[in-house]
N, C-alpha and C positions, 0 to 999 in steps of 0.2 A: 503493501499499500504506500500511497504519498500521504504523508504531511505538508502543510503549508510551513514553509522556511519563514524567515523573518526576526522581527524581534519578540513573538511570543506566539507558541501556538497552544490550541485546546485538545483535551482528551476527556472521553466521558465514558460512563459505562452504568451498568443496572447491576442491582445487589437486592435480596430477598431481606437481608438484616440490615434496620434504616437505624444509624449511627454509628455504625462497622467505621472503621480508620484506614484506611488504603492508602497504600505506597505504590508509587508508579516508578519503575527503574528503565533506563536505558541504557541498556546491555549491562553492567554491573552498577550502576551509579543511580543514586535516588533522585529524578529530578523534579518530583512533586508530591504532594500529600493532602490531602481531604477526608471528609467523613462521607457517608452517603446519608441523601437528605431525605425528608418526611416523603417523597415521591418516589423512593426508590434507585436516585439516581447520584451519581458520586460526579464531579468534571471540577478539572483544574487544568491550568496553564503554566507553562513554562517555557524558557529562552531553546530554541532547536540550537544544535552544535552547528559550529562554521561546516563540519565536513557534511555530505551529502549523504553518506550511509556506507553499505547498508547497515541498520542496525535492530536487536529485539528488542522489544517493549514489551513489558510484564506488569501487570497488576497484581498488589500483592494483598490479601484482607485475612481475617481470620475463618473465612470460608475457604481460602484456597487461594490460586491462582490462576491467571493467564497469561499466556504469553504469544506476541503476534510477531510473524519475524517478515526477514525481508521488507523493514520500512526504509525509507526515502524521505527524505527533505528536500520541498521543491515549490512547485506552484499547483496547486488544483485547482480545477476550472470545470462548475456546472454547464452542463447541456441538456437545454430544455425543449419542450414545445410541442408539436403535433408531429404529423405523418414525416414531412420534410426532414427532419431533426431524425426520428425512428428510422429513415432510409438507409437500407442496411448496405454495408462494404459489401457482400455479396451480391448488391444490384449492381455495382459500378460495371462500367466497360472493360477496365482494366482490373477486375479482383484480383486474379490470379496473381498479377504482379504485385497488386497490393500485399497480397499473402506471402511473400515470397518477401518482399521490402521489411517485413519485420524485425528479421533478425536486425534491422542496421537502427531499432530504436530499444535498447536495453533499458532504457531510462524511463520509460513511459508504462503506465501502469494505470488500468482500464477497472471499471466496478458500473455496476448496472442494475439499476434498480426496478423493480419486479411492478406489473400496471397492476396496482390496489385501488381501491376508494375508500372515504370514509367521510362519514358525516362531524366529526370533531377530529381536530387533531391530533396525532399519534407522534409518542415520546419516539417511539422506533418503528424501525421497519417489521411488517408482518411477513413480508417475502423480499428474497433479493436475487434479481434474474442472473446476475455474474458477481460474483465475491472479487475482491481483489487480484487482480493477475495480469502476468506481463501478455503483452502483445503475441500472436502466433496465430497460423491460420484458424485454431480453434476457438479463440477470443475476439479476433476482429470479426471472423466471418457475419454473425449476428451483432455486431456493435454498431450505432450510428455510426454513418460513412462522413458526416460534417465533422463528428466531434473528432472522430478517430484521424483524420484528414487536417483538421485546424492543431490538433496535441502535436500530431508529428511535424509539420512544419514550424510551431512554438519550437518544438527541441531541435528541429535543423539552426534553428535562429540565437537560438537562446542555449543553448547546449545544458541543461541541468535537468533534474528529475521532473518529468509533465506527470499527473495524476488526472484524469480522466471520468468525471462521475456523468453519466445518463440518467435522464429521468425525462420521460417523455409518453405521449400515448395520442396516436394518432386519429385524426379528426377533432378533435377537443378543443373549444372555445377558450378565450384569456379567461373567462370567469370561472372556470375551474382549477384554473392554478392562478389564482387570486385569492387573498385572502378574506374575511370578512369584512376586516378594516379598508382594505385598498378599495373593495368595491364601496364601501358607502363614501369615497372620497368624488363619486361622480354621482351625481343627480339622474343622469339618464339608463340607469341599469337597470332594466327590467328584470324583474322574477316571473314574469309570465310565460307560461309553457311549462314551467317546473314540474318535474313528478314528484310524487310523493314518496318513491324508493331512492336510495342513494345511487346514483350512478355515474359515470366519467363527465355527464353534461351535468351535472347538481354542481351550485355555484360552491366553490372552494373545496369541492371534493377531492382534488388532485392535488392542491393545496394540501389538504390536510395530512394527506398519506404518504404523498411524492416528494415533496419541500419540505416538511415541517420536520420531519425526522433528521433532516441535513443540517438545521440550522444552529445545532451545537458546534457543526465542527468550524473550522477555520478555511476560510477559503481564498482562493485570489482574484476572482471572477467569474461570469457568466457568459454564454453565450445563448440565442434562442431564434429559434425560427420555428415561427408560428403565425396565422393571421390569416388565413384560408378560409378558415370555420368562423370568422367574424368579418368576412368579406360586405356581407349583406347589409351591415350597420357600421359602416367607417368612421362616421362622424363620434357614436361614442367611443370607438376607439382610440381616438384622440385623446381621452381623459383615462382613459383604463390602462393603457399602455404603461403612461407616466406613474401612474397611482400604483401599477403595479412594482415597477424598477423599485419606486421610491420605498413600499413597503417591504421588500425584499430585502433591499439595503440595511434598513433600521434592522428589521429581527434577526437578521443574521449576526448584525453588530452585537446586538443588544444578547441573545442567547447563547455567542461564542463567548462571553466575558470578556464584547471588547473587542476580541481578538481579530478577528476581522473586518477590514477597512470599511468604516460608516460610509463611504461615497467608491465602495466597490468598482473597476470598469464592466460593465454592460454591454456586450456587442450583440446583432441583431442582424437577422438577412431581409432586406426589404424584400418583396417578394417576386417570385418567379414568374413567367405567363402559365396561362392552362389553353383556355381555348382560343382559337383565331376568327372566333367572331369579331368583327370591326369593329361593333356597336357597343360592347360589352366595356362599361367603365369601371365598375366594380372594383378589380382589383388595384387599380390606379387610384382612385380615392383612397383604398386603404394604405396604399403607399405612402399617400400622401400624410394619412395619418400615424403612421408609423414613425414619421416624424415630430408629431404633434402640430402637423399642418405647418411646419415650417417650411421643409422640404431638404433638410440636411441636417448632421449630427457631428460633433456637441453644438445642442445650442440652450439658451439658457431656461427650456422646459426641460431638456433632458441633456444635463450637463454629464461628463465624464463617459460619454456612450461612445458607440462606433458601430459602423452598417457596412456592408457589403451588399453593393448594388446587384440584382442577379436579371433585371427584365431582359437583357438580352439572350437569355441562357433559355429559348425554346427548343423542345424535345418532345414535339407531338407523335412520336413513333415511340420513346418509353415503354414497355413490357407491365411498368405499373401505373400507367397511364401518364396522359401529359401533363397533369398534375405535379408527377412528379420527374422533374427531369434528371438525368444521370450524371448531369457535368458539375458534380460536387466538388472536386477539385478547383475549379472558378471561385467558388465559394466559398470555398474553405480558406484558398489565397489570398482572397480579398479582406476575409475577414482577419486574416493572419498582419497582412500589411497595417490595416487599421491599426487592430491591437498592439505592434510595435510603439506605434506614435502614441496614440492614445493609453493605453495602458501600461506601457512601460516604459513609456516618454525617450524613445531612442530614435537618434537622429538620422538621416540617409534612406528614413523609408518616405516615399513618396505616396502617399496614399490618399489624397485628396483628390476625388474625382472635381472636376470641374462643375462651377455652381453659377449660376449669374448674377453678377453683383450691380449691373447697370443696364437701364432700358432706356434709347434712346429715340424717341419720334422725331420724325420731321414736324415741319408747321401743319399741315395737312394732313396727319396722322396716317398717312398711306406707305410709309416705310417705317422700320423700325430695325435699331442697330442692338444686338445683345450681345453685352461684354460678359466675358467669364473671368473670374479670379481678379477683378481691376489688372487684367492681362498678366498675371504671374504665371498663369499656367497655360504653357502651350496646348492647343487642342490640336484634334486631329477629324476632320470629319471624313466619315466614313460613306455617307449618302446624305441625300439633300432632306429626305421626307422625315417626317415624326413632329412640324411644327403646324401649330390651328394658331387660328387667331379667332376673336371675336367682335364681328359689328358691330356698332354701336349706333343709337340714334339717342338724341337728347340725354337723360341722363341715365339712359340704360345700364345697370348693373351685370357684368356677362353670368356672374353667379346664379343669379336666379333663374335663368333657363338653359337648358343644355343646348337646343339649336339652334342659337345663334352663333357658333363655331363652326369655321371651314378649314381646310388644309389652308397653309401658307405655301407660298414658292419663295424656296432661297434662291435670292439673287446674288450673293455671293459673299465669301469667308475668307477669315485670317488666320492666322492661329491665334488669335486672342476673342475672335469674333465672328457673328453671323449676321446675317441682313436679309430682313425677309420683306417681301412685297406684298401690300395689301389688297392691289388689286382696286383702287380707289374705295377700299371703305377703309371705312375712323374707326381705327383699334381701340377696342376699349379693354382687351384682355390677350393675353399670349400663353400658352404652354406648351409643353413639350412632352412627346412620347406617353400621351394621357390614354391608352388601351390597356384593356388587358394583355397584349401579345402587341408589342409597339413596333418588333422588326425581327429580322433572320436572326441567325444566330452570331453573336458575336458583330452585329450592323447595324447596332443603331447609330443615331446621328454624330452625335458629340462624343469623343473619348479624350482623356490625358493623351498627348502624345509622350510621353515621359515613364508614365507609369500603366499605360495601358487599361486606365480603367475608363467605366461608363458614365456620363453625365446621370443623373438622377432626374425623375419627373420632376418637373416644376411648372408652376404657374402665375400668371400675376394679372389679378384683376382691375378694373376702375382705374385705368387710368384718365380719366377726365376728372 
């Protein structure tokens, strides 16, 4: 297993004897001691050693002792969400190569939570799908592909032990992963349609059983791939997602005896394509809400977060269904690049995808120049399609109706900007990649020339 390196890390366990004295040894040295509380739990923290490991860690009490072998100190990441996080390594196009490659990552360890529901928070797991183990064909075959690849790429760049904890359930909404405290932060969360029995779609049912038992552990961060199940109500997600992130942060910090950083890094995947229907915009709206309707992260509503844009990765022939693209290597690489900068504060990683910083209209509102990143990020234009403008009359606000939008012609572009022609339409708004499946594979319009990262979808309304 991997315990979190750093200034302090937490260990805990259960005992049938309330008040019993417990000592924790790392190899032969006592590193912590304490008592079993009234809930039959003992918990204590200690300063991790400088040497990464391996170690034996032993808990002694009057009832006996338990020893865990092959313990390392590194960075622990939790991987959560729905089916695209659950998508297994065996589903990758190069699965066989991934199995063989496991020998090159002896410092990575894997743990997988079983799918269990609960109406109340559980102190410990009732089932575990995979105990802590080394990567091998047997252990990664049914493990999350995004989680494994992300951990693998982190290991390449950080050269330290990486612990990966997978906890996910396909088809589940964010409400299932949010505590009751988080749900109360958003007034638009409805309980309508909730069944009497506790099931994977019950509010907080997966937080209670598949997240809460992790909260006493010290972790470095979380990556999240979810949102498809909430695409029907994108406006709600703009509140629910930041609320869930903040709630997880607070609870991990408090229940780990303050050893998990209170503002730990939280990464996520902006939704990939699904259907080829050109008129379907639910995923586009949800992608916008994944950034709290700002368009990029980190931002003032979502601090210390990072994102992998995936809208340019359609896989309409995926054996798992087009909602489950197999291009998880791209996603994991993009997450890794962002985490190197945001989570690890390392320089030299060009992780920022292009984003508009100015919109300049001519006097007649018939042409608009969109500049990206104040000209600091050279862009590559791969196709000219994907931009739309909203034609206005009077004081019409474009967001009030969708029918006012039409395709915009790109008349020119440079390494810093694109120019759109409105064909004598008075421009009231502009948006980009506002489709469920906006482009062919890695062929959206705007990319960073240096990092090869796509610009995320964006919109600007009401120029008048």
